[in-house]
Structures are given as C-alpha cells and as structure tokens.
C-alpha positions in Angstrom: 108.3 110.1 112.0 108.0 113.5 113.6 105.2 114.2 115.9 102.3 116.4 114.9 103.6 119.4 116.9 107.0 119.2 115.3 105.4 118.9 111.9 103.3 121.9 112.5 106.4 123.8 113.6 108.2 122.7 110.4 105.4 123.9 108.3 105.3 127.3 110.0 109.0 127.7 109.5 108.6 126.9 105.8 105.9 129.5 105.4 108.3 132.1 106.8 111.5 131.1 104.8 110.1 130.3 101.4 111.4 127.5 99.1 112.6 126.4 95.7 110.3 123.9 94.0 107.8 124.0 91.2 104.6 125.1 89.7 103.3 128.5 90.9 104.7 130.2 94.0 101.8 131.1 96.3 103.2 134.6 96.5 102.8 135.0 92.7 99.3 133.5 92.3 97.7 136.9 92.4 95.9 139.3 90.1 98.8 141.8 90.6 101.5 139.3 89.6 99.6 138.2 86.6 98.9 141.8 85.5 102.5 142.8 85.8 103.9 139.4 84.7 106.5 139.6 87.5 107.2 136.9 90.0 110.0 138.3 92.3 108.9 137.6 95.8 110.8 139.1 98.7 113.2 136.9 100.7 112.1 137.0 104.3 115.8 137.1 105.4 116.1 140.8 104.4 112.6 141.8 103.1 114.0 142.6 99.6 112.8 141.1 96.2 115.0 138.1 95.5 117.1 138.8 98.5 118.9 141.6 96.5 120.0 143.5 99.6 121.9 140.5 100.8 123.3 139.8 97.3 121.4 136.6 96.9 119.8 137.6 93.5 117.9 140.2 91.7 114.7 140.6 89.6 115.2 140.5 85.9 113.8 140.0 82.5 113.4 136.3 81.5 115.4 135.5 78.4 114.0 132.4 76.7 115.6 130.4 73.8 114.5 131.5 70.4 115.9 128.4 68.7 113.3 126.7 66.5 111.5 123.5 67.8 110.8 120.5 65.5 107.8 119.8 63.3 106.0 117.6 65.8 104.1 120.6 67.1 103.4 123.0 64.3 101.5 125.6 66.3 102.5 129.0 67.7 100.9 131.0 70.6 98.3 128.4 71.3 99.6 126.8 74.5 100.6 128.4 77.8 103.6 126.1 78.0 105.3 127.5 74.8 108.4 129.5 75.5 107.9 128.9 79.3 107.2 130.9 81.4 106.3 133.9 79.3 102.6 133.3 79.2 102.5 134.0 83.0 105.7 135.9 83.8 108.4 137.8 82.0 110.3 138.9 85.1 111.6 136.4 87.7 114.4 136.1 90.2 117.9 135.3 88.9 119.9 134.0 91.8 123.7 134.5 92.4 126.3 132.1 93.4 125.0 129.0 95.0 121.5 130.5 95.8 118.3 129.2 94.3 114.6 129.3 94.5 111.7 131.5 93.3 113.0 134.2 95.9 116.6 133.1 96.1 115.9 131.9 99.6 117.2 128.3 99.0 120.4 126.7 97.9 121.4 125.1 94.6 121.2 121.3 94.5 124.0 119.8 96.6 124.7 123.0 98.7 123.5 123.8 102.2 124.2 126.0 105.1 123.2 129.6 105.8 125.4 131.0 103.0 124.9 128.0 100.7 128.6 127.5 101.0 128.7 123.8 102.1 128.7 121.2 99.4 127.5 117.8 100.5 127.0 114.6 98.5 124.2 112.4 99.6 123.6 108.8 98.5 120.4 107.2 97.2 120.0 103.6 98.5 118.5 100.4 97.0 115.2 100.2 98.8 115.5 96.5 99.3 118.8 97.1 101.2 117.2 99.4 103.8 116.5 98.2 107.2 112.8 97.6 108.1 112.8 100.8 110.2 114.3 102.7 107.3 111.6 101.3 104.9 108.8 102.2 107.3 110.2 105.8 107.7 110.2 106.1 103.8 106.5 105.0 103.7 105.6 107.3 106.5 107.1 110.2 104.6 105.3 109.4 101.5 102.0 109.3 103.5 102.8 112.6 105.2 103.4 114.3 101.9 100.0 112.9 100.7 98.3 114.6 103.7 100.1 117.9 103.9 99.1 121.0 102.0 102.1 122.5 100.4 102.7 125.9 102.1 104.6 127.5 99.2 103.0 126.3 95.9 99.6 126.1 94.3 98.5 124.7 91.0 96.7 126.5 88.2 93.2 125.2 87.5 92.7 127.3 84.4 94.5 128.5 81.3 96.1 131.9 81.3 93.4 133.2 78.9 90.7 132.1 81.4 92.2 134.4 84.0 91.5 137.6 82.1 93.9 140.0 80.3 94.9 141.7 83.6 94.7 138.6 85.7 91.4 139.7 87.2 90.2 136.1 87.6 93.2 134.2 89.1 92.5 130.4 89.0 94.8 128.6 91.5 94.2 125.9 94.0 95.9 124.3 97.1 97.4 120.8 96.7 99.2 118.4 99.0 102.8 118.0 98.5 102.7 114.5 96.9 99.9 115.5 94.5 101.7 118.7 93.6 104.2 116.6 91.8 101.6 114.3 90.4 100.0 117.3 88.9 103.3 118.6 87.6 103.8 115.4 85.7 100.3 115.6 84.2 100.7 119.2 83.3 104.0 118.8 81.5 102.6 115.9 79.3 99.0 116.9 78.7 97.5 117.5 75.3 97.4 121.0 73.9 94.0 122.7 73.6 93.3 124.1 70.2 89.9 125.6 70.9 86.6 123.8 71.3 85.6 120.6 73.1 87.8 117.7 72.3 89.9 119.7 69.8 93.4 119.0 71.0 96.9 118.4 69.7 98.3 115.1 71.1 101.8 115.0 69.7 103.2 117.3 72.4 105.0 116.5 75.6 107.6 118.7 77.2 109.1 115.8 79.3 108.9 112.6 77.2 109.7 111.2 73.8 112.8 113.3 73.2 116.1 114.7 74.7 114.7 116.4 77.9 113.2 113.0 79.1 116.2 112.4 81.4 117.3 115.9 82.5 113.6 116.8 83.2 113.0 113.8 85.4 116.3 114.3 87.1 115.2 117.7 88.2 111.7 116.5 89.1 113.3 113.9 91.6 115.7 116.4 93.0 112.8 118.9 93.8 110.5 116.1 95.1 113.3 114.9 97.3 113.9 118.5 98.6 110.2 119.0 99.5 110.2 115.7 101.5 113.2 116.9 103.4 111.5 120.1 104.3 108.1 118.8 105.4 109.7 116.0 107.6 112.8 118.0 108.8 114.9 115.1 107.8 117.6 116.7 105.5 119.4 113.5 105.1 116.5 111.9 103.3 117.1 110.6 99.8 114.9 108.8 97.3 115.6 105.1 97.2 115.7 103.2 93.9 114.4 99.8 92.9 116.9 97.7 90.9 114.5 95.8 88.7 117.2 94.2 86.4 116.3 90.5 85.9 113.2 90.7 88.1 110.6 88.2 87.5 107.8 90.0 89.5 107.3 93.2 91.4 109.7 92.8 94.3 108.5 95.9 96.0 104.8 95.1 95.8 104.4 93.9 99.3 102.4 95.3 102.2 105.7 96.2 104.0 106.7 98.3 101.1 104.7 99.8 98.3 101.6 97.7 98.8 100.6 94.1 98.0 97.7 93.0 95.9 94.2 92.9 97.3 92.8 89.5 97.8 89.3 90.9 97.1 90.2 92.8 93.9 93.5 92.2 92.0 93.4 95.7 90.6 93.5 97.3 94.0 96.1 97.6 96.8 95.9 95.4 99.8 94.0 97.0 102.7 97.0 96.2 104.9 99.0 98.9 103.0 98.6 102.7 103.7 98.4 103.2 99.9 95.0 101.4 99.7 93.4 104.6 101.0 95.1 106.9 98.5 93.0 108.7 96.0 94.5 109.4 92.5 94.3 112.6 90.5 94.7 113.6 86.9 93.8 110.2 85.5 91.0 111.2 83.1 92.8 113.0 80.2 89.9 112.3 77.7 87.3 114.0 80.0 89.6 117.0 80.4 90.0 117.2 76.6 86.2 117.0 76.1 85.6 119.7 78.6 88.6 121.7 77.5 89.7 122.0 81.1 92.8 121.3 83.2 93.0 118.6 85.9 92.0 120.3 89.2 93.6 117.7 91.4 90.4 116.3 92.8 90.3 112.7 93.9 89.2 110.4 91.2 89.3 107.0 92.8 91.6 104.5 94.4 95.2 103.7 93.3 95.2 100.9 90.8 97.9 98.3 90.1 97.9 94.7 88.9 101.5 93.9 88.2 102.2 91.2 85.6 98.6 91.1 84.2 99.5 93.4 81.3 99.4 92.8 77.5 102.2 90.3 76.9 102.3 91.3 73.3 103.4 94.8 74.3 105.8 93.8 77.1 107.3 90.4 76.5 109.5 90.6 79.6 111.1 92.9 82.1 114.5 94.4 81.4 117.6 92.3 82.1 121.1 93.3 83.1 122.2 92.6 79.6 119.6 95.0 78.2 120.9 97.7 80.6 124.5 97.1 79.6 123.6 97.2 75.9 121.7 100.5 76.1 124.6 102.0 78.1 126.9 101.0 75.4 125.1 103.2 72.8 127.4 106.2 72.1 124.8 108.8 70.7 122.4 110.5 73.0 120.0 111.6 70.3 119.9 110.9 66.5 118.0 111.9 63.4 114.4 112.7 64.2 115.1 113.4 67.9 111.9 111.8 69.0 110.4 108.3 69.6 111.4 107.2 66.2 115.1 107.8 66.6 117.4 105.0 65.8 120.6 104.3 67.8 119.7 106.9 70.5 120.6 106.1 74.0 117.7 108.3 75.3 115.1 106.6 73.0 116.4 103.1 74.0 116.3 103.8 77.6 113.0 105.5 77.5 111.7 102.3 75.9 110.8 103.1 72.3 113.6 101.1 70.8 115.0 97.5 70.9 117.6 97.6 73.7 119.9 95.2 71.9 120.1 97.0 68.6 118.9 100.5 69.4 116.5 100.4 66.5 113.1 102.1 67.1 110.1 99.7 67.3 106.4 100.3 67.4 103.8 98.3 69.2 106.1 97.2 72.0 107.3 98.8 75.2 110.9 98.2 76.5 113.1 99.4 79.3 111.5 102.4 81.1 108.2 102.1 79.3 108.0 98.3 80.0 107.9 98.8 83.8 105.1 101.4 83.5 103.0 98.9 81.4 103.9 95.9 83.6 102.4 97.7 86.6 99.1 97.5 84.6 97.1 100.4 86.5 97.6 104.0 87.5 101.2 103.9 86.6 100.5 102.7 83.0 99.0 106.2 81.8 101.6 108.8 81.3 99.7 111.8 82.6 98.6 110.1 85.8 101.6 107.7 86.3 103.2 109.6 89.2 100.2 108.7 91.4 101.9 105.4 92.1 104.8 105.8 94.5 106.6 103.1 92.7 107.1 105.8 90.0 109.7 107.4 92.3 111.6 104.2 92.8 111.5 103.4 89.1 112.6 106.8 87.9 115.4 106.9 90.4 116.8 103.8 88.8 116.3 105.1 85.4 118.3 108.2 86.5 121.1 106.0 87.8 121.3 104.3 84.3 121.5 107.8 82.8 124.3 108.5 85.2 126.1 105.3 84.1 125.9 106.5 80.5 127.2 109.9 81.4 130.3 108.4 83.3 130.9 105.9 80.5 131.0 108.3 77.6 131.7 111.8 79.3 129.8 113.6 76.6 130.3 117.3 75.8 127.3 119.5 76.2 127.3 119.9 72.4 126.0 116.4 72.1 122.7 117.6 73.5 120.5 118.9 70.8 120.5 122.7 70.6 117.8 123.1 68.0 114.9 121.4 66.1 114.1 119.0 69.0 110.4 118.6 69.7 109.0 121.7 71.6 110.4 121.9 75.1 113.4 119.7 74.5 116.1 122.0 73.0 119.2 122.6 75.2 118.1 126.2 76.1 114.5 125.6 76.8 113.3 126.2 80.4 111.7 123.0 81.9 107.9 123.2 82.2 106.4 124.0 84.6 109.2 124.8 87.2 109.8 128.0 88.9 112.8 128.5 89.6 113.8 128.1 86.0 116.0 125.3 84.9 117.4 124.8 81.3 117.5 121.3 79.9 121.1 121.4 78.9 122.3 122.5 82.4 121.3 119.0 83.7 123.2 117.0 81.0 125.8 116.5 83.6 127.0 113.9 86.2 124.9 113.7 89.3 128.1 114.3 91.4 127.9 118.0 90.3 124.4 118.0 91.8 125.3 116.6 95.2 124.1 113.0 95.1 125.2 109.4 94.3 123.7 105.9 93.9 124.9 103.2 96.3 125.5 100.6 93.6 127.6 103.0 91.5 130.0 103.7 94.4 133.4 101.9 94.6 133.8 99.4 97.5 135.7 102.0 99.7 133.1 104.6 99.3 130.3 102.1 100.0 132.0 101.0 103.2 132.3 104.6 104.4 128.7 105.3 103.5 127.1 102.1 104.9 129.2 101.6 108.0 130.9 104.9 109.0 128.6 107.6 107.9 125.5 106.6 110.0 127.6 106.6 113.1 129.2 109.9 112.2 125.7 111.4 111.5 124.5 110.0 114.9 127.5 111.5 116.6 126.9 114.9 114.9 123.2 114.8 116.0 124.1 114.2 119.7 127.5 116.0 119.8 126.2 118.4 122.5 125.2 115.5 124.7 128.5 113.8 124.1 130.4 117.1 125.0 128.4 117.4 128.2 128.9 113.8 129.1 132.7 114.1 128.4 132.9 117.3 130.7 130.9 115.6 133.5 133.2 112.5 133.1 136.3 114.7 133.3 135.0 116.3 136.5 134.3 113.0 138.1 137.7 111.6 137.2 139.3 114.7 138.6 137.4 114.5 141.9 138.3 110.8 142.3 142.0 111.5 141.5 142.1 114.3 144.1 140.6 111.9 146.8 143.2 109.2 146.0 146.1 111.7 146.2 144.8 113.0 149.6 144.6 109.4 150.9 148.1 108.7 149.7 149.5 111.7 151.3 147.8 110.9 154.6 149.1 107.4 154.6 152.7 108.6 153.8 152.6 111.0 156.9 151.3 108.2 159.1 154.2 106.0 158.0 156.8 108.7 158.6 155.6 109.3 162.2 155.9 105.6 162.9 159.5 105.4 161.6 160.5 108.5 163.6 159.4 106.9 166.8 161.4 103.8 166.0 164.8 105.2 164.6 164.8 108.7 165.8 164.7 112.0 163.9 165.5 111.9 160.2 167.4 114.7 158.4 167.5 115.4 154.8 170.7 114.4 152.8 170.1 117.3 150.3 167.6 120.1 150.1 164.1 118.9 149.7 162.4 118.9 146.3 159.6 121.3 145.7 157.3 118.2 145.3 156.3 116.7 148.6 157.5 113.1 148.9 160.4 113.4 146.4 163.2 114.0 148.9 165.8 111.3 149.7 166.5 110.6 153.4 169.2 108.8 155.3 169.4 107.7 159.0 171.4 109.6 161.5 173.7 107.3 163.5 
C-alpha cells in the first residue's frame, strides 16, 4: 500500500496525463462539448487534440453500425444508449497504432511504454493461491478505489434531453473509482424510460442476455484493472479470480478476504472486515423508474450478503467441474433467438439461462454465472447493483476464464459472432455502452492472449513455473537494478583495492627474500634477459 503522499502524487500525475477508461471524460462534461457533440480532448504530451501532432490519433466522425437489432426492443430514438454514443457525441478521438484512450494518451490493452511499443502479458492469479500479504494488498487496493475520487471521469445524473438542446444544463457528478464501475454496470443494464413516472421498457440490457455478455464484461474488467493500476502505481496488478467449481460454500467469504458473515445480522458483513463500512449505490431501480431519474451514485445503505440462504428452488447447487466442461463443449456461441431463450448456445448456458448439461434454455432456475449471483443472496443478486459486492470481480474473472477456454477449444471465426438482429447493443459492430474510448463487441471475440493477459490455471506447467517462481524474482531485480548496479560497482572497487594490497605485500616479501639470499650466496646474475614482468626471470648461481 502506498503512503498518502505517494497516492496524492499519483493522482496529480493522472490529472496531467489523462487516461482511457469509461463513462464521460471530465474534459467532455461541459456545455461546449455537449453543444458541439465533440469529445476530442488534447493530449497533454503535445497539446493537440487526440495527440494528432505526435501521430497518436485524430478527431473524426463516429461511424456507428446501422445493422438492425432484434425485436426485444421495438423503440427508436427513445433511449440515450441507442446507437452509442451519438446522443452525446458524434466526433471522438480515433487512435492510431497501439494508442488508446479518450485523448489517445494511453496504450491499447497489453501494450505499455512511452511509445506503446512494448507488449507484455500479465497473469491473473487464483485468489486462494495468493500469499497473505498479496491478499491484503488486493483488499487495500479495493478500499483505496472506494475512497478515491476518479480524476478523469464523471457520471451523468440526467438524460441528454434534461441537459438542454445546446447542453446549457450539464448534469454530471464526481464519483469514486470503485463506484464508477458500479455505476457503469447499472447504466448499461437499466430500464429504458418511455415518458412518465414508472413508464419503462424492461426488456433491454446492453451487456446481458445476449452475445455481448462476455465481450462487454471482458472490457469492463480490463478497464477496471487499468484504473486500479493507475491509482495505486502498481502496474503489475491483475484481478484475481475465484475458482468456484465444486464449492460447497463461499470460500472467499472470510474476514481475511471478502468479508465474513456478521454474527449480529446474517445479511451484513462482519465488522472485522473493511467491507462492512462500504455503502452501496444504484440498488433501487424501482424508485428510479417511478421518479424517472438516473442513479446519482449516492450511498443507499450497507453492502448486503447472506451466502447460501437463497431460494433453493431457483439455485439447486453451485456449478461443478462437470458443468463447466459440458458448457465449454457446446460448439455454437449463439443460436436461434440470440437471447435468454436460445438453445444450445454456449453464451446462454454460461450466463446461466440454460441447463449446463444439455444447453437447453430453462425458466425459473439460475445456473452457472447466474447461480453465483443468486447464491450470494444480497447486493450481488440484483443485476443493476451487483457490482457493489467486490466478489463480483472475482466471479467475473473466472467467468472470463471459461470464455477463454471455449475460445481456445473451438477457435471460432469472427463470423460466428452475430452481426445483425441480436438484441439492441449486442450486434458485432455495436459500440459498447457506455465506454469512451469506443470498443466494438466483435473486436473482443478473441483470445485474451491478444489483449495481454492470461489465467494462472490455464497456463502449461512450464509457463506456471516461470510465472510463480522466476518472474517475481526478476521483477524484484528489475525494481532494484540501480541498487544492484551500485552495489556491484562498490564491490568491484573493494575487490580491486584488496587485490592491490595483496600484490604490494607479495612484492615486498619477495624483495626481502632476495636480499637474504644475496647475503648468503653472493650476487646473482640473470641467465637470460629479464622478462618485462617483475618476478618472472630465471636465475642461476655464479660459482
């Protein structure tokens, strides 16, 4: 954990450099940006929009997919998320090469370095395999994110229409880094307002119940990971996963990890855990619908969790290894209706709307991904507010690893991802809501190796040995290389000094011995010319 002064310095640097995550860049949350519909901030490195002077990117028109979406959402021009991000901006930065970010000031996933030319693969570990110190560091990072206002992004607290035709009434608010992502998960899955209190369309979700479920959450985790790296200054940080296969209980629900159960109230987190003081946001969707308002990220009460005390009729058991293997064995990513009623769909079975053994859609039960949410029986059990519980991150990291297993097993072509007629927001070419930079769904229908990360349990034994035993030492050596170099130079100087002292002592002793011999046997003469190196000549006695 960094000290407060270091953290303050990191935040100052971030404010100067800009970043690449999600929701509304603070620099674009202005009346002028809303009026012109342009979000092309300057990169601080050269002062030009999108870093154009340095060749990092340029400001250009946003080209959205015009492919039709499915019948689940029959409306047009009603919701700000339709044809994202055009309700807010029609000009944004398009970054070149390996650059990324709302101002092209960052690197694409997996790349780093001043010119974004260094590709580096990081490894996401099993949280139960981490050392106690590593587990505590992870918890401290989560708590730091919960208590650090994000310097680069704000959330919108009103619809675009509420902000006025020319953006004269911008409605944005600060938010801490952890809650930024809770809010993003709420916003992408909230109901659509149709006009009037309580008049909403519920069958709409830009990140669940169809093809984009896995690519969207993949990008969500990558962005969240990147933000934690920046606020902590630990650029080796990766999100750990919880391998819940064959679990009989919540293995991570301990005070040392994600918080145990309170002895005073089984629905609350133990007071011994830092998470017991957390306040949740965006957990009252019906109230928002009645008031026809967006979640404003205000605290709404404590984090709730009561694992295992769920409806047993809905979740009969947690997923097994056999369930995971069966789901990975399904060959089709999406089928027929492309939604929660799809049969034989890997995505639908993994998401938890189908029987994992048969792949056939079911109603009234939650399996796989969904079953873990319901099993937690609290804040995590409601879609819009589920990211309040930090177990969400561990769970979705493991879901992403199963997606990765499927991709490696079947090596599907991109054409297998639906291009048209998926529910709104899920077509291949649709930009993910509500991210800025812009990310297309189909671009993340790829192995995570392309994105610069790996899962520990998916590595072969040789890779795992290097990662677990050699890499930590190499990283430590890299961190202290200057100290090692200085120590090496100092050691060499000392060794040279000692050698010089020894050589002088030997020479003096030899001279002393020669004087003694000359006094006994008389003067010695060289047999041959002396060598250039003292002490190398051969001598014989004169008779």
